[in-house]
C-alpha positions as CSV (number, residue, x, y, z in Angstrom):
1,M,-12.4,-2.0,10.1
2,C,-10.3,-0.5,7.2
3,S,-6.7,-1.0,7.5
4,G,-4.1,1.7,6.4
5,V,-0.7,1.5,4.8
6,I,2.4,2.8,6.2
7,I,5.4,3.2,3.6
8,H,8.8,3.1,5.0
9,R,11.9,4.5,3.2
10,P,15.3,4.6,4.8
11,G,16.4,7.9,5.7
12,Q,12.9,9.4,5.3
13,E,9.8,9.9,7.2
14,D,7.3,7.3,7.0
15,I,4.0,7.9,5.0
16,R,0.7,7.0,6.2
17,C,-2.1,6.5,3.9
18,D,-5.6,5.6,4.8
19,T,-7.2,6.5,1.2
20,Q,-7.0,5.7,-2.2
21,G,-5.8,9.2,-2.9
22,E,-3.1,9.0,-0.4
23,L,-1.6,5.9,-1.5
24,A,-1.8,7.4,-5.0
25,Q,0.1,10.4,-4.2
26,A,2.7,8.2,-2.4
27,I,3.5,5.7,-5.0
28,G,1.3,6.6,-8.1
29,V,-2.2,5.9,-9.1
30,E,-0.4,3.7,-11.8
31,N,0.7,1.2,-9.3
32,I,-2.6,0.5,-7.3
33,V,-4.2,-2.8,-8.2
34,F,-7.7,-3.4,-7.2
35,I,-9.4,-6.6,-6.0
36,D,-11.5,-8.3,-8.7
37,Y,-14.7,-9.1,-7.0
38,S,-15.9,-11.8,-9.8
39,D,-19.3,-10.9,-10.5
40,F,-18.7,-7.1,-10.3
41,G,-15.2,-6.8,-11.7
42,P,-12.3,-4.8,-10.2
43,S,-13.0,-1.4,-8.4
44,T,-12.3,1.9,-9.6
45,F,-9.7,4.7,-8.2
46,E,-11.9,6.9,-5.7
47,P,-9.5,9.2,-3.9
48,T,-11.5,9.7,-0.8
49,V,-12.4,6.0,-0.3
50,C,-10.8,3.9,2.1
51,L,-7.9,1.0,0.9
52,C,-10.4,-1.9,1.4
53,P,-11.1,-2.6,-2.2
54,V,-7.1,-2.2,-3.1
55,D,-4.9,-5.7,-3.6
56,L,-2.2,-4.3,-1.1
57,G,0.1,-7.2,-1.7
58,S,-0.1,-6.8,-5.4
59,T,0.1,-2.8,-4.9
60,A,3.3,-3.1,-2.9
61,D,5.0,-5.5,-5.5
62,L,4.2,-3.5,-8.6
63,A,5.2,-0.3,-6.6
64,G,8.7,-2.0,-5.8
65,Y,7.8,-2.6,-2.3
66,V,7.3,-5.9,0.0
67,M,4.2,-6.0,2.3
68,S,4.5,-6.9,5.8
69,D,2.3,-7.3,8.7
70,K,5.1,-6.2,11.0
71,D,6.1,-2.7,12.0
72,P,9.9,-1.8,12.1
73,G,10.3,-3.0,15.5
74,D,9.2,-6.6,14.0
75,K,5.8,-6.6,16.2
76,Y,2.9,-7.7,14.5
77,D,0.5,-4.9,13.6
78,P,-3.1,-6.1,13.2
79,F,-4.4,-2.6,11.7
80,D,-1.8,-1.5,9.2
81,A,0.0,-3.0,6.3
82,H,3.7,-1.7,6.2
83,F,5.6,-1.4,2.8
84,Y,9.3,-1.7,2.8
85,P,11.6,-1.1,-0.2
86,A,12.1,-4.4,-2.0
87,K,15.5,-5.6,-2.3
88,G,17.3,-5.5,-5.4
89,R,14.9,-2.7,-6.8
90,G,15.3,0.9,-6.8
91,E,13.7,3.1,-4.2
92,K,10.8,5.1,-5.2
93,P,11.1,8.9,-4.9
């Protein structure tokens, strides 16, 4: 099952991303890091494809976020990764 990303920004509506294109629109395609599948190399950007080939932890870090498996209520979320702005790094527009 594919997981989604929910981007949380203080004072703004959460952004839900289920495809690479939605994530690129939210944080910029230059911040998306793909998993390197050794024999095949890293995947390439495909806007309509799910987030399975994306290294979500590295992507969050590059874009200035911290990834968590907990929602804002501190409950474990097995289906989505949650991106929260990293302390000490400017909020993304």
